[in-house]
C-alpha positions as CSV (number, residue, x, y, z in Angstrom):
1,X,-18.6,-14.8,-9.8
2,X,-19.5,-14.5,-6.2
3,X,-22.4,-12.4,-5.1
4,X,-21.1,-9.4,-3.2
5,X,-22.2,-8.8,0.3
6,X,-21.5,-6.4,3.2
7,X,-21.6,-7.6,6.8
8,X,-21.4,-5.4,9.8
9,X,-19.3,-7.1,12.5
10,X,-18.7,-6.1,16.1
11,X,-15.3,-6.0,17.7
12,X,-16.2,-8.8,20.1
13,X,-16.4,-11.3,17.1
14,X,-12.8,-10.9,16.2
15,X,-11.5,-9.7,19.6
16,X,-9.5,-7.2,17.6
17,X,-10.6,-3.7,18.1
18,X,-9.3,-1.2,20.6
19,X,-12.6,0.8,20.8
20,X,-16.0,-0.7,21.2
21,X,-17.6,2.4,19.7
22,X,-16.0,1.6,16.3
23,X,-18.3,-0.4,14.2
24,X,-16.2,-2.0,11.4
25,X,-17.7,-3.3,8.2
26,X,-16.5,-6.3,6.3
27,X,-17.1,-6.2,2.6
28,X,-16.8,-9.3,0.4
29,X,-15.1,-8.5,-3.0
30,X,-16.4,-10.6,-5.9
31,X,-13.0,-11.0,-7.7
32,X,-11.3,-14.2,-8.8
33,X,-9.7,-16.0,-5.9
34,X,-6.2,-16.1,-7.5
35,X,-5.8,-12.3,-7.5
36,X,-3.4,-12.1,-4.6
37,X,-3.7,-8.3,-4.2
38,X,-0.8,-6.3,-2.8
39,X,-1.9,-2.8,-3.7
40,X,-5.2,-0.9,-3.1
41,X,-6.3,2.5,-4.1
42,X,-9.7,4.3,-3.8
43,X,-11.1,7.0,-6.2
44,X,-12.7,9.5,-3.8
45,X,-14.8,11.0,-6.6
46,X,-16.4,7.9,-7.9
47,X,-16.2,5.8,-4.7
48,X,-14.4,3.0,-6.6
49,X,-11.9,0.6,-5.2
50,X,-9.0,-0.7,-7.3
51,X,-6.9,-3.8,-6.5
52,X,-3.9,-5.1,-8.3
53,X,-2.7,-8.7,-8.7
54,X,0.7,-10.2,-7.9
55,X,-0.1,-13.4,-9.9
56,X,-2.1,-12.2,-12.9
57,X,-0.4,-8.8,-13.5
58,X,-3.7,-7.0,-13.8
59,X,-5.8,-4.4,-12.0
60,X,-9.5,-4.8,-11.1
61,X,-12.1,-2.5,-9.7
62,X,-15.5,-2.4,-8.0
63,X,-17.8,-0.2,-6.2
64,X,-17.1,0.3,-2.4
65,X,-19.8,-2.3,-1.6
66,X,-18.2,-4.9,-3.8
67,X,-20.7,-4.5,-6.7
68,X,-20.0,-3.7,-10.3
69,X,-16.8,-5.7,-10.4
70,X,-14.7,-5.1,-13.5
71,X,-11.2,-5.6,-15.0
72,X,-9.6,-2.2,-15.2
73,X,-6.2,-3.3,-16.7
74,X,-5.9,-6.6,-18.5
75,X,-3.1,-9.1,-17.8
76,X,0.3,-7.5,-18.6
77,X,-1.4,-4.7,-20.5
78,X,1.0,-1.8,-21.2
79,X,3.8,-4.3,-20.0
80,X,2.4,-4.2,-16.4
81,X,4.1,-6.5,-14.0
82,X,3.1,-8.1,-10.7
83,X,1.3,-5.3,-8.8
84,X,2.7,-3.4,-5.8
85,X,2.0,0.1,-4.5
86,X,-0.8,2.1,-6.1
87,X,-2.4,5.5,-5.4
88,X,-4.8,7.8,-7.1
89,X,-4.6,11.5,-7.5
90,X,-7.4,13.3,-9.4
91,X,-7.9,11.3,-12.6
92,X,-4.6,9.4,-12.5
93,X,-4.0,5.9,-11.1
94,X,-0.3,5.4,-10.3
95,X,0.6,1.7,-10.3
96,X,4.0,0.1,-9.6
97,X,4.9,-3.4,-10.7
98,X,7.8,-5.8,-10.4
99,X,8.8,-9.0,-12.2
100,X,9.5,-11.0,-9.0
101,X,12.7,-12.4,-10.4
102,X,15.3,-13.2,-7.8
103,X,18.4,-12.3,-9.8
104,X,17.6,-9.4,-12.0
105,X,14.3,-7.7,-11.2
106,X,12.4,-5.4,-13.6
107,X,10.2,-2.6,-12.3
108,X,7.6,-0.4,-13.9
109,X,5.4,2.5,-13.1
110,X,2.2,3.1,-15.1
111,X,0.2,6.3,-15.0
112,X,-3.3,5.4,-16.1
113,X,-6.3,7.6,-16.7
114,X,-8.9,6.5,-14.2
115,X,-11.9,7.5,-16.3
116,X,-10.9,5.6,-19.4
117,X,-8.0,3.2,-18.5
118,X,-5.8,4.8,-21.1
119,X,-2.1,4.9,-20.6
120,X,-0.8,8.4,-19.7
121,X,2.9,7.5,-19.2
122,X,5.2,4.7,-18.3
123,X,8.5,4.5,-16.5
124,X,10.6,1.3,-16.6
125,X,13.7,0.2,-14.7
126,X,15.8,-2.7,-15.9
127,X,19.2,-2.3,-14.5
128,X,22.1,-4.7,-13.7
129,X,21.8,-4.0,-10.0
130,X,18.9,-5.5,-8.2
131,X,16.0,-3.1,-7.4
132,X,12.5,-3.6,-6.2
133,X,10.2,-0.5,-6.5
134,X,7.6,-1.0,-3.8
135,X,5.5,2.0,-2.9
136,X,4.9,5.6,-3.9
137,X,3.4,8.9,-2.9
138,X,2.5,11.9,-4.9
139,X,3.2,15.5,-3.8
140,X,1.0,18.5,-4.4
141,X,3.1,19.6,-7.3
142,X,3.0,16.2,-9.0
143,X,6.3,15.0,-7.6
144,X,6.4,11.2,-7.4
145,X,8.5,9.6,-4.7
146,X,9.2,5.9,-4.9
147,X,10.8,3.5,-2.5
148,X,13.2,0.6,-3.3
149,X,12.7,-2.1,-0.7
150,X,16.0,-3.9,-1.7
151,X,18.4,-1.0,-1.1
152,X,18.8,2.3,0.7
153,X,17.5,4.2,-2.3
154,X,14.4,6.1,-3.2
155,X,13.5,7.8,-6.5
156,X,11.8,10.9,-7.7
157,X,9.9,11.9,-10.8
158,X,8.9,15.5,-11.4
159,X,6.1,15.3,-13.8
160,X,5.9,15.9,-16.8
161,X,9.6,14.7,-16.8
162,X,10.2,11.4,-18.5
163,X,13.1,10.5,-16.2
164,X,13.2,8.7,-12.8
165,X,16.0,10.3,-10.8
166,X,17.7,9.1,-7.7
167,X,16.3,11.1,-4.8
168,X,18.0,9.7,-1.8
169,X,20.5,7.0,-1.0
170,X,21.0,6.8,2.8
171,X,22.1,4.1,5.1
172,X,19.8,5.7,7.7
173,X,16.8,4.5,5.6
174,X,17.4,0.9,4.7
175,X,15.0,-1.3,2.7
176,X,12.1,1.2,2.8
177,X,8.6,-0.1,2.0
178,X,5.7,2.3,2.6
179,X,6.1,6.0,2.0
180,X,3.9,9.0,2.6
181,X,4.1,12.8,2.7
182,X,2.8,15.5,5.0
183,X,-0.1,17.6,4.0
184,X,2.2,20.7,3.7
185,X,4.6,18.8,1.5
186,X,7.5,19.5,3.8
187,X,8.2,16.0,5.1
188,X,8.4,12.5,3.7
189,X,7.9,9.5,6.0
190,X,9.6,6.2,5.2
191,X,8.7,2.8,6.6
192,X,12.2,1.3,6.7
193,X,13.7,-1.8,8.3
194,X,15.2,0.4,10.9
195,X,11.9,2.0,11.8
196,X,9.9,5.1,10.7
197,X,12.1,7.8,9.3
198,X,11.1,11.5,8.9
199,X,12.9,13.2,6.0
200,X,12.8,17.0,5.3
201,X,12.0,16.9,1.6
202,X,13.9,20.0,0.6
203,X,17.2,19.2,2.4
204,X,16.9,15.4,2.3
205,X,17.9,15.3,6.0
206,X,16.7,12.5,8.3
207,X,15.2,14.5,11.2
208,X,14.5,11.7,13.7
209,X,16.1,8.7,15.3
210,X,14.2,5.7,14.0
211,X,13.1,3.0,16.5
212,X,13.3,-0.7,15.5
213,X,10.1,-1.3,17.4
214,X,8.4,0.8,14.7
215,X,9.6,-1.4,11.9
216,X,7.8,-4.2,10.0
217,X,5.5,-1.7,8.4
218,X,4.1,-2.3,4.9
219,X,1.5,0.3,3.9
220,X,1.9,3.8,5.3
221,X,-0.4,6.9,5.1
222,X,-0.4,10.5,6.5
223,X,-3.8,11.6,7.8
224,X,-4.8,14.4,10.1
225,X,-1.2,14.9,11.4
226,X,-0.9,11.2,12.2
227,X,0.7,8.3,10.5
228,X,-1.2,5.1,9.9
229,X,0.5,1.8,9.1
230,X,-0.1,-1.8,8.5
231,X,2.5,-3.8,10.4
232,X,2.9,-7.3,9.1
233,X,6.7,-8.0,9.3
234,X,7.1,-9.6,12.7
235,X,7.2,-13.3,13.2
236,X,5.5,-12.7,16.6
237,X,2.0,-12.0,15.2
238,X,1.1,-10.1,18.4
239,X,3.3,-7.3,17.2
240,X,1.5,-7.0,13.9
241,X,-1.7,-5.0,13.3
242,X,-3.1,-1.7,12.1
243,X,-1.4,1.1,14.0
244,X,-1.8,4.9,14.4
245,X,1.6,6.5,14.9
246,X,1.2,9.9,16.6
247,X,3.3,12.8,15.4
248,X,4.4,15.9,17.3
249,X,2.8,19.2,16.3
250,X,5.5,20.0,13.7
251,X,5.3,16.5,12.2
252,X,9.0,15.9,12.7
253,X,8.9,13.2,15.4
254,X,6.9,10.1,16.2
255,X,5.8,10.5,19.8
256,X,3.7,7.4,20.3
257,X,1.6,4.7,18.8
258,X,-1.8,3.1,19.2
259,X,-2.8,-0.4,17.9
260,X,-6.2,-0.1,16.2
261,X,-6.5,-3.7,15.2
262,X,-4.7,-6.8,16.2
263,X,-4.4,-9.3,13.4
264,X,-6.0,-12.6,14.4
265,X,-6.3,-15.8,12.4
266,X,-8.9,-14.2,10.1
267,X,-6.2,-11.8,8.8
268,X,-3.9,-13.4,6.2
269,X,-1.2,-10.9,5.5
270,X,-2.9,-7.6,5.0
271,X,-0.5,-5.3,3.1
272,X,-1.5,-1.8,2.0
273,X,-4.6,0.4,2.6
274,X,-6.3,3.6,1.6
275,X,-8.2,6.2,3.6
276,X,-11.5,7.9,2.5
277,X,-13.7,10.2,4.4
278,X,-12.2,9.2,7.8
279,X,-12.3,5.5,7.2
280,X,-9.5,3.0,6.5
281,X,-10.0,0.3,3.9
282,X,-7.8,-2.8,3.4
283,X,-8.0,-6.4,2.3
284,X,-7.7,-8.6,5.4
285,X,-6.9,-11.8,3.5
286,X,-4.5,-11.2,0.6
287,X,-3.5,-14.9,1.1
288,X,0.1,-14.1,0.0
289,X,1.1,-17.0,2.3
290,X,-0.5,-19.3,-0.4
291,X,1.5,-17.9,-3.3
292,X,5.3,-18.5,-3.9
293,X,5.7,-15.9,-6.7
294,X,4.9,-18.4,-9.5
295,X,2.1,-20.8,-8.4
296,X,-0.6,-21.3,-5.8
297,X,0.6,-23.6,-3.1
298,X,-2.9,-25.0,-2.1
299,X,-5.9,-24.3,-4.3
300,X,-8.2,-25.8,-1.7
301,X,-7.2,-23.0,0.8
302,X,-8.3,-20.1,-1.5
303,X,-11.1,-18.0,-0.2
304,X,-13.0,-14.8,-1.3
305,X,-11.3,-11.5,-0.6
306,X,-12.7,-9.4,2.2
307,X,-12.1,-5.7,2.7
308,X,-12.4,-4.1,6.1
309,X,-13.7,-0.6,6.6
310,X,-12.9,0.9,10.0
311,X,-12.8,4.5,11.4
312,X,-9.4,6.1,11.5
313,X,-10.3,7.8,14.8
């Protein structure tokens, strides 16, 4: 196992940062190199970071500095699949997984007790039509909203219900990936292939006109009346990066954006992220370009995973 280390880097080194006053920190995570993490979640109470694995269908954890690395969920435990969106609320880790099959995909949502790793509940989807549950967000009253990146659909679970219901099926929100919710629980924000969509939760109405230039977003978070997103879907890498999307005062319209980080060659397909105490954390080198869904393409190209910490301001 690699020795963990934390290195403070300046913005000049990467030529990536929009503000010289920001002092990012790069943290090496001592996990196995074939993890291929898609989802990340941080427990704000214990300052523990959780990563899942596309290849090994497991979840690992460590302290924020990369020390104390552990396996939180064993390979395929509780029928877990290849890991996708994750989030933590109180003592519950919500973890989505997919089977990565091209013809008939299976999806699962596990609710795990953070303090013990025990299973709280499980929701499975194995339907004739193709679906791909990608990301999720938890409302203040324990409503769970889940995106399906292979359709126009999103789903809802009202805990403690045992059922996953169709929440929305709208052509205005195609192939949504990231999803987040406003602090007042009134609005849901979807990162769709048509751009960022603002939905009034109660009426299910799309309130804005999405812009294609605001598409290609993977992870999405609401923080201090702004949206933050990792954009990785453009072939032109100059369009990718970590962005702040500015909302109007009511939270119903995106009125601008600011690129916080441009993804250079050190960045190998960042996906999702989490925010803690005003800082954004994400793995800069998931190396998903070296995994075809079944096998590693070039073992010699594997490298230790590195997590970037940068101010959200």
